[in-house]
C-alpha positions in Angstrom: 0.0 8.0 -0.5 0.8 5.4 0.4 -0.6 8.0 -0.3 -0.2 5.9 2.2 -0.9 7.5 1.5 -1.8 5.1 1.6 -2.9 3.6 1.0 -2.6 1.5 -1.1 -2.0 0.6 -3.8 -2.2 0.2 -7.5 -2.0 -1.5 -10.7 -3.0 -2.1 -14.2 -3.6 -5.8 -14.5 -0.7 -8.0 -15.6 -3.0 -9.7 -18.1 -4.5 -6.6 -19.5 -3.2 -5.1 -22.7 -2.7 -1.3 -23.0 -4.4 -0.2 -26.2 -2.9 2.6 -28.2 -6.1 4.5 -29.0 -7.9 7.3 -27.1 -4.9 8.5 -25.3 -5.3 11.7 -23.3 -2.0 13.6 -23.6 -2.6 16.2 -20.9 -2.4 15.9 -17.1 -5.7 14.2 -16.2 -8.1 15.5 -13.6 -8.7 11.9 -12.6 -7.8 8.4 -13.5 -8.3 4.9 -12.1 -5.8 2.0 -11.8 -6.5 -1.7 -11.2 -5.1 -3.0 -7.9 -3.5 -6.5 -8.3 -2.4 -8.1 -5.1 0.7 -10.3 -5.1 -1.4 -13.4 -4.2 -3.6 -12.9 -7.2 -3.1 -15.2 -10.1 -3.0 -12.1 -12.3 0.0 -10.7 -10.5 3.6 -11.2 -11.7 4.4 -11.9 -8.0 1.9 -14.7 -7.7 3.7 -17.4 -5.6 2.0 -20.3 -7.3 -0.8 -22.8 -6.7 1.4 -25.0 -4.5 0.8 -23.0 -1.4 -2.0 -24.1 0.9 -4.5 -21.6 2.3 -2.7 -22.0 5.6 0.7 -21.1 4.0 -0.9 -18.1 2.2 -2.3 -16.9 5.5 1.1 -17.2 7.1 2.7 -15.2 4.3 0.1 -12.4 4.8 0.7 -12.4 8.6 4.5 -12.2 8.0 4.0 -9.3 5.6 2.0 -7.5 8.3 4.8 -7.9 10.8 7.4 -6.9 8.3 5.4 -3.9 7.3 5.0 -2.8 10.9 8.8 -2.9 11.4 9.4 -0.9 8.2 6.8 1.7 9.1 8.2 1.9 12.6 11.7 2.6 11.2 10.3 5.3 9.0 8.2 7.2 11.4 10.9 7.1 14.2 13.7 8.4 12.0 15.1 11.8 12.4 12.7 14.2 10.7 15.6 16.2 9.3 16.7 13.2 7.2 15.7 12.8 3.5 15.5 9.3 2.2 15.9 10.4 -1.4 19.0 12.6 -1.0 21.0 11.4 2.0 23.8 8.9 1.3 23.4 5.5 2.8 25.7 2.5 3.6 23.7 -0.6 2.6 26.2 -2.8 4.6 25.4 -0.9 7.8 21.7 -1.9 7.8 20.5 -5.3 9.0 16.8 -5.3 9.4 14.9 -8.6 9.2 12.2 -7.5 6.8 11.6 -8.7 3.3 10.7 -6.3 0.6 7.6 -8.4 0.0 6.4 -7.1 3.3 8.1 -3.7 3.0 6.3 -2.8 -0.2 2.6 -2.7 -0.4 2.6 -6.1 -2.2 0.6 -4.7 -5.2 2.1 -4.4 -8.7 1.4 -1.7 -11.3 1.7 -2.1 -15.0 2.7 1.2 -16.4 3.5 2.3 -19.9 6.7 4.5 -19.9 8.2 6.6 -22.7 7.5 7.2 -26.4 8.8 4.8 -29.1 6.9 5.7 -32.3 8.7 3.0 -34.4 7.9 0.1 -32.0 4.8 -2.1 -32.1 3.5 -0.3 -29.0 4.4 3.4 -28.4 5.7 2.8 -24.9 7.7 0.3 -22.9 5.7 -1.8 -20.4 7.1 -1.8 -16.9 5.9 -3.6 -13.7 6.4 -1.5 -10.6 5.9 -2.6 -7.0 3.6 -0.2 -5.3 5.2 1.2 -2.1 2.9 3.6 -0.3 5.5 4.7 2.2 8.1 5.9 -0.2 7.9 8.9 -2.5 9.9 8.5 -5.7 9.0 6.5 -8.8 11.9 4.7 -10.5 12.6 1.9 -12.9 15.9 0.2 -13.9 17.5 1.8 -16.9 19.9 0.3 -19.5 23.0 1.9 -18.1 22.7 -0.2 -14.9 23.8 -3.4 -16.7 27.1 -1.8 -17.7 27.7 -1.0 -14.0 26.6 -4.5 -12.9 24.3 -2.8 -10.4 20.9 -4.1 -11.1 18.5 -6.9 -10.1 17.4 -9.5 -12.5 14.4 -8.8 -14.7 13.0 -10.7 -17.6 12.1 -7.6 -19.5 14.9 -5.5 -21.1 16.2 -2.7 -18.9 14.4 0.5 -19.9 16.1 2.1 -23.0 15.7 5.7 -21.8 18.0 7.0 -24.5 15.7 5.8 -27.2 12.5 7.4 -25.9 11.5 10.6 -27.7 10.1 12.0 -24.4 12.9 11.2 -22.0 14.4 14.5 -20.7 17.0 14.4 -17.8 16.6 17.2 -15.4 19.6 19.6 -15.6 20.9 21.2 -12.4 21.3 24.6 -14.2 17.5 24.7 -14.8 16.8 24.8 -11.0 13.8 22.5 -11.2 12.0 22.4 -7.9 12.3 18.6 -7.7 16.1 18.8 -8.2 17.0 19.0 -4.5 20.2 20.8 -3.3 23.2 18.6 -3.3 21.7 16.1 -5.8 23.8 16.7 -8.9 26.3 14.8 -10.9 27.8 15.8 -14.3 25.2 18.6 -14.5 22.2 16.2 -14.1 19.9 15.9 -11.1 20.3 12.7 -9.2 18.3 10.7 -6.6 19.0 8.1 -4.0 16.0 6.0 -2.8 16.9 3.9 0.2 15.1 1.0 1.8 15.9 -1.2 4.8 18.3 -3.5 3.0 18.5 -2.0 -0.5 18.8 1.2 -2.5 18.4 2.6 -6.0 20.3 5.5 -7.4 20.3 7.3 -10.7 19.2 10.5 -12.5 15.8 12.3 -12.4 14.1 12.8 -15.8 10.8 13.9 -17.2 9.1 11.1 -19.0 5.6 10.2 -20.3 3.6 7.7 -18.3 0.6 5.9 -19.8 -2.1 4.2 -17.7 -5.2 2.3 -18.6 -8.1 3.9 -16.7 -11.1 1.6 -16.6 -13.5 4.5 -17.0 -11.8 6.5 -19.8 -9.3 4.2 -21.6 -5.7 5.2 -22.0 -4.4 8.4 -20.3 -0.9 9.7 -20.6 0.9 12.5 -18.6 4.4 13.7 -17.8 6.1 12.6 -14.6 9.5 13.3 -13.0 10.8 9.8 -12.4 14.0 8.1 -11.4 16.1 6.4 -14.1 17.9 3.8 -12.0 21.5 3.1 -12.9 22.6 1.5 -9.6 20.4 -0.9 -7.7 21.7 -3.0 -4.8 20.3 -5.4 -2.2 16.8 -6.1 -3.7 17.4 -9.6 -4.9 18.6 -10.7 -1.5 15.0 -10.2 -0.2 12.5 -10.4 -3.0 12.8 -8.5 -6.2 14.8 -10.2 -8.9 15.2 -13.6 -7.2 12.4 -15.4 -9.0 14.7 -16.9 -11.7 16.5 -18.7 -8.9 13.2 -20.5 -8.1 12.1 -21.0 -11.7 9.7 -18.0 -11.4 9.4 -15.0 -13.7 11.1 -11.8 -12.7 8.8 -9.1 -14.2 9.3 -6.3 -11.6 11.4 -3.4 -13.0 11.2 -0.9 -10.2 9.2 0.9 -7.5 6.1 3.1 -7.8 6.4 5.3 -4.7 3.0 6.7 -3.7 4.0 8.3 -0.5 3.5 12.0 0.4 6.1 14.5 -0.8 6.7 16.8 -3.8 8.0 14.0 -6.0 4.9 11.8 -5.6 2.6 11.3 -8.6 -0.3 13.0 -6.8 1.8 16.0 -6.0 3.1 16.4 -9.5 -0.3 16.1 -11.0 -1.8 18.4 -8.3 -4.4 15.7 -7.5 -5.3 15.8 -3.8 -7.9 12.9 -3.6 -7.8 9.2 -4.1 -10.0 6.3 -3.1 -10.1 2.5 -2.9 -12.6 -0.2 -2.1 -11.2 -3.6 -1.0 -12.8 -7.0 -0.8 -12.4 -9.1 2.3 -9.5 -11.6 2.1 -11.8 -14.5 2.6 -13.7 -13.6 -0.5 -13.0 -15.9 -3.5 -10.8 -19.0 -3.6 -8.2 -19.9 -1.0 -7.2 -16.5 0.2 -6.5 -15.2 -3.3 -7.1 -11.5 -2.8 -9.5 -10.1 -5.4 -8.8 -7.1 -7.7 -9.9 -3.6 -6.9 -9.2 -0.1 -8.2 -7.3 2.8 -6.9 -9.0 6.0 -8.1 -7.5 9.5 -8.3 -8.9 13.0 -8.6 -12.3 13.3 -10.3 -12.6 9.5 -10.4 -12.4 9.3 -6.6 -16.0 9.8 -5.5 -18.0 8.8 -2.4 -21.4 9.3 -0.9 -24.8 9.6 -2.6 -27.6 7.1 -2.9 -28.0 5.0 0.3 -24.4 5.4 1.5 -24.0 6.8 5.0 -20.8 8.9 4.9 -18.4 9.4 7.8 -15.4 11.6 8.0 -12.4 11.9 10.3 -9.1 13.8 10.1 -5.8 12.2 9.4 -2.2 13.5 9.9 1.2 13.0 8.3 4.1 11.8 10.5 6.6 14.6 11.2 9.2 12.7 9.3 7.2 13.1 6.1 7.5 9.3 5.6 5.2 6.4 6.4 1.4 6.2 6.3 -1.0 8.7 7.7 -2.2 8.3 11.3 -5.7 8.7 12.7 -7.0 9.9 16.0 -8.4 6.7 17.6 -10.3 7.5 20.7 -11.5 4.1 21.8 -12.7 0.6 20.7 -15.9 -1.2 21.5 -16.8 -4.9 21.0 -20.5 -5.5 20.3 -21.3 -2.1 21.7 -19.3 -2.5 25.0 -16.3 -0.2 25.4 -13.0 -1.9 25.9 -11.7 -0.7 29.2 -8.1 0.6 29.4 -7.9 1.5 25.7 -8.5 5.2 25.1 -7.3 8.2 23.1 -4.0 8.5 25.1 -3.1 4.9 24.3 -3.0 5.6 20.6 -1.4 9.1 20.5 1.8 9.6 18.5 4.8 10.7 20.6 6.7 13.1 18.4 9.8 13.0 20.7 10.2 9.2 20.6 8.6 8.5 17.3 6.4 5.8 18.9 2.7 5.2 19.3 0.0 6.4 16.9 -2.7 4.5 15.0 -1.6 4.5 11.3 -3.8 3.5 8.4 -2.0 1.5 5.9 -3.7 -0.6 3.2 -0.3 -2.2 2.5 -0.5 -4.1 5.8 -2.7 -7.2 5.3 -3.9 -7.5 8.9 -4.2 -4.8 11.6 -1.2 -4.9 14.0 -1.9 -3.6 17.5 0.6 -3.0 20.3 0.5 -6.0 22.7 -1.0 -4.3 25.8 -3.8 -2.8 23.7 -4.3 -6.1 21.8 -4.6 -8.0 25.1 -7.5 -5.8 26.3 -9.3 -6.1 23.0 -8.8 -9.8 23.0 -10.2 -10.1 26.6 -13.3 -8.3 25.5 -13.8 -10.7 22.5 -13.2 -13.7 24.8 -15.8 -12.4 27.2 -18.3 -12.1 24.4 -18.0 -15.7 23.3 -17.8 -16.9 26.9 -21.3 -15.5 27.3 -22.4 -17.6 24.4 -20.9 -20.8 25.9 -18.0 -20.7 23.4 -14.7 -20.9 25.3 -11.4 -19.5 24.2 -8.9 -22.3 23.5 -5.4 -21.1 24.3 -3.8 -24.2 22.6 -5.7 -23.5 19.4 -3.7 -20.4 18.4 -2.3 -20.8 14.9 1.0 -19.4 16.0 0.2 -16.0 14.5 -3.4 -15.4 15.5 -3.6 -15.6 19.2 -7.3 -15.5 20.0 -9.0 -18.5 18.5 -12.1 -20.6 19.1 -13.4 -23.9 17.9 -16.6 -23.6 16.0 -19.5 -25.0 18.0 -22.3 -27.2 16.7 -24.8 -24.5 17.4 -25.8 -21.3 15.6 -24.1 -18.2 16.9 -23.6 -14.6 16.0 -20.1 -13.0 15.6 -19.6 -9.7 17.5 -19.1 -6.4 15.8 -16.2 -4.1 16.6 -16.2 -0.3 16.4 -13.2 1.9 16.1 -14.1 5.2 17.5 -12.2 7.8 15.5 -12.3 11.5 16.0 -15.8 12.5 14.7 -16.6 9.1 13.2 -17.2 5.5 14.1 -15.8 2.8 11.9 -18.0 -0.3 12.2 -16.7 -3.8 11.5 -20.0 -5.6 11.2 -19.0 -8.3 8.7 -17.4 -11.4 10.3 -14.9 -11.8 7.5 -13.4 -8.3 8.1 -12.8 -9.1 11.8 -12.2 -12.8 12.0 -10.1 -15.3 10.1 -12.7 -18.1 9.6 -12.1 -21.7 8.6 -14.4 -24.7 8.4 -13.5 -25.7 12.0 -12.4 -22.6 13.9 -12.1 -18.9 13.8 -9.6 -16.4 15.1 -9.5 -12.7 15.8 -7.8 -11.2 12.7 -5.6 -8.8 14.6 -1.9 -9.4 15.2 -0.2 -8.4 18.5 2.9 -6.4 18.0 5.9 -5.9 20.4 6.7 -2.4 19.2 4.6 0.6 20.4 3.0 0.9 17.0 -0.5 0.3 15.6 -1.4 -0.2 11.9 -4.9 -0.3 10.6 -4.7 -3.1 8.0 -6.4 -3.9 4.7 -8.5 -6.8 6.1 -10.3 -4.5 8.5 -10.7 -1.8 5.9 -12.5 -4.2 3.5 -16.1 -3.6 2.7 -15.7 0.1 2.9 -15.0 2.7 0.2 -12.2 4.9 1.5 -11.5 8.4 0.2 -8.4 10.4 1.2 -8.2 14.2 0.7 -4.6 15.2 1.2 -5.4 18.9 0.9 -8.0 18.9 3.6 -6.4 16.0 5.5 -9.6 14.1 5.9 -10.6 10.4 5.4 -14.1 9.7 4.3 -15.6 6.2 4.4 -18.9 4.4 3.7 -20.0 0.8 3.5 -19.8 -0.6 0.0 -19.9 -4.0 -1.7 -16.6 -3.4 -3.4 -17.3 -5.7 -6.3 -14.1 -7.4 -7.5 -14.7 -6.1 -11.1 -14.1 -2.6 -9.8 -17.7 -1.5 -10.2 -18.3 -0.1 -6.8 -21.5 1.6 -5.7 -22.2 4.5 -8.1 -21.9 7.7 -6.3 -23.2 11.1 -7.2 -21.2 13.5 -5.1 -17.6 14.1 -4.2 -17.3 15.6 -0.7 -13.7 16.6 -1.5 -15.1 19.1 -3.9 -17.4 20.8 -1.4 
């Protein structure tokens, strides 16, 4: 991404088994990865069946708020800073965000390394997908000797036993070995997060992924071999054993923009995803989807009506991309007082902007803008004889209504982006609906920051072209088995 780049977010299923046949040993032109949300029963981060739908919803809302704080920190930081090379003092940071909300709360199962004498030729690693950071890293065996690691049930990665593990040497002047990042002749990295960090050496290693369309694919990636991790277990990663839960996460899969990202290293400039609404399936358990890269990322063709709008990277080089939002309408009526200038990014203060981030469960909107949108929604239902109940707010969703004993139609909402309209015409993508009430599924935020969340992106195929800096989207059923609408053209190639 990220990618967020978004974006979003990826994984091979926790329950799937990587087969050892049909492995492509060259850099792929495209591949697909299964996206497993932390609330899915297939995820190693699944919180358990004890949570009620209401508690699950509260967790998603809290993740949205945490994500907004994290992104705000990133995009407002000094653009001259470099999160992977600058030293940090973890004791000087006190930001009330959990890594569950900081990460994109998706997990990827990745095969790493080459071990010909083992039962499988690679080591299985579970990496949290973070679309706002760049580097990919996993804990390595030396971390235990230094007592700087978070708990994981799997053995720490035995890099020294892999036939394809090659540390980057400073003398070779590798372009991903940044100035000042050297120790004992090897290139080093430092990946910092709000309350935690990972440090170690950079190395070339073989990654193996299970693409649903082509079977196994393997390719070389420059990754971080983490010998020193600190602060993660205080928030989320590595604390499962304290609650009788498994600790399967071994590191972070950074999908943000930058030269060390997977997409940059593989010279792949397009990726796509298609998300199901959160209300689909049982009790807010988010269904699986796929993140598709390169030639696998297609859109358009058949009956799909394709729209396209530009996106831009923050000047800091970190955080999700932002879009030019020029206005909002509710059921065809423009929301007064909310226009292009209200969503512009201020490069001097690092505030404002309308960022697209599939790692944020629900759209977060700056309080003044949210109020105006909320007023328009309230006016719509008032016209139907359905009155806003101020005391009904669930504590996190502020604009709620009791379901009437009459048939009624939910309003649509349109986000007017530069050159394209994004229509929210399915109630489950705009409202959180229960058997007795419904609430506008947008969260007001105190900070001058707006995040376009995953709930509102659902029901659309989204394709990012990081070379042309365009976002294409089209309505799609986004089937949970990953079999989205078959498309015949790739606009990124035109």
